[in-house]
C-alpha positions, 0 to 999 in steps of 0.5 A, a space after each residue: 372508290 368503288 366497293 364490291 357487294 353482292 346481292 342477298 340472293 346471290 351471296 355464294 358468288 362472293 366466295 367464287 369472286 375471291 377465288 377467281 381473283 386469287 387464281 388470277 393473282 399471278 397474272 396481275 400487276 399491282 400498280 400505284 393505285 392498287 389496281 390490276 393492269 387491265 383496270 389501271 389501263 382503263 384509269 389511264 384512258 379516263 385520265 387522258 380523256 379528263 386531261 383533254 377536256 381540262 385543256 379545252 376548258 383552260 383554252 376557252 378561259 384563255 380565249 375569254 381573256 384574249 377576247 377582252 384584250 383585243 376588243 376592250 383594251 385599245 386605249 391607254 387609260 380607263 376610268 374606274 367604271 370602265 374597268 369594273 364593267 370590263 371585269 363584270 363582263 369577263 366574270 360573266 363569260 368565265 363563270 358561264 364557261 366554267 359552269 358549263 364545263 363542270 356540268 359536263 364533267 358531272 354528266 361524263 362521270 355519271 355515264 362512266 359509272 353507268 358503264 361500270 354498273 351495267 357490267 356488274 349487273 351482268 354478273 348479278 353484282 351490286 356495286 357501292 360507292 364511298 363518296 367520303 373517299 372523294 375528299 381524301 387528300 392522301 388519295 387525291 395526292 396519290 392520284 396526282 402523283 400517278 398522273 404525273 408519272 404516267 403523263 409527264 415522265 414516261 413520255 411513252 405512247 399509249 398501247 392498244 389497250 389504252 385507247 379502247 373506247 369502251 369497257 368490256 366485262 371480265 372474260 378471263 376465268 369467267 367460265 370457271 366462275 360460271 361453272 362453280 356457280 352452276 355447281 353450287 346451284 346444282 347442289 342447292 337444287 339437289 337439296 331442294 329436291 330432297 326437301 321437296 321429297 320430304 315435303 311430299 312424303 309429309 303431305 302424303 301422310 297428312 292426306 292419309 290422316 285427313 282421309 282417316 279423319 274424314 271417314 271417322 267423321 262420316 261414321 260419327 255423323 251416321 251414329 249421330 243420325 241414328 241416335 237422332 232418329 231414335 231420340 225423335 222416336 222417343 220424343 214422339 212416343 213421349 208426346 203421344 203419352 203426354 197428349 193422352 194424359 192431357 186428354 184424360 186430365 181434361 176428361 177428369 176435370 170435366 167430370 169433376 166440374 160436373 160433379 162439383 156443379 151437382 154437389 153445389 146444386 144439392 148443397 143449395 137445395 139442402 140449405 133451403 130445406 134446412 132453413 125451412 126446417 129451422 123455421 118450422 122448428 122455431 114456429 113449433 117452439 113458439 106455439 109450444 111455449 104459447 101453449 105451455 104458458 096457457 096451462 094452469 101449472 105454468 100460471 101457478 109456477 109463475 105466481 110462486 116465482 113472483 112471491 119468492 122474488 118479493 120475499 127475497 127483496 124484503 130480506 135484502 132490505 132487512 139485511 141492509 139495515 144491519 150491515 155496518 157502514 164503511 
């Protein structure tokens, strides 16, 4: 069974194909296989070709058996080994002939499908096959009945349409389908043009907005450049002020260092003078004390103090006698 399906890019052809079939419906004759007259005639052509090939295959098999009869069955009795040998040889020959015919049938079916697919591609169609339907016993019996009714009971001669060697693409209604397809494509083209105009308008607006943004950006960059220049000038002035303050600070530090050195020198000199004066004062005190000790008053005072100390010692001894013992 062959199922029709349309490619994704040409989905609108599905509706037109259905409309075309409906428009031609009154001219089509439904047969046993559910096909219109044209397609049914094509099926009959293929079945006639298949019957012919099947007849040739059967004749070949019959000839294999006949050759065996003519070449080997010339005696009245045979041994078991001889019979087995003849059957093996016959099996090999028949197997080769049947296999060759089946392979040829497969290739023939592939060529038939190729013709159908090639015609479908001219209309941008995609055909699909349902392989599972090939094993449908009901459909197979329907095809057998169709073959029986067409080739055994009718006995009519094939018409000119039945002996066409090639399948031709559908011509009737093709212009109508093409016109509808063109109309649909034109409608889509108009929609695309309208959409393109809308996109162009949006693109123009976007370009204008881009130009405005670029101008604003340039103005902002100019303002930033002026601000940067002013900032550079302010930074230069501050650097100059800092450099001047640094020079003043260095000068002040130099002056302070010089004053510190001068003060330190003066301090050292003053310390030396102070030590010298202290030494002189100590010497003077010693000399004065020496001179004072050498005077008569100092000697008398010293004698008096010595006597007083002796008296105090005697009094302490006397008092110690009268003190009670612990």
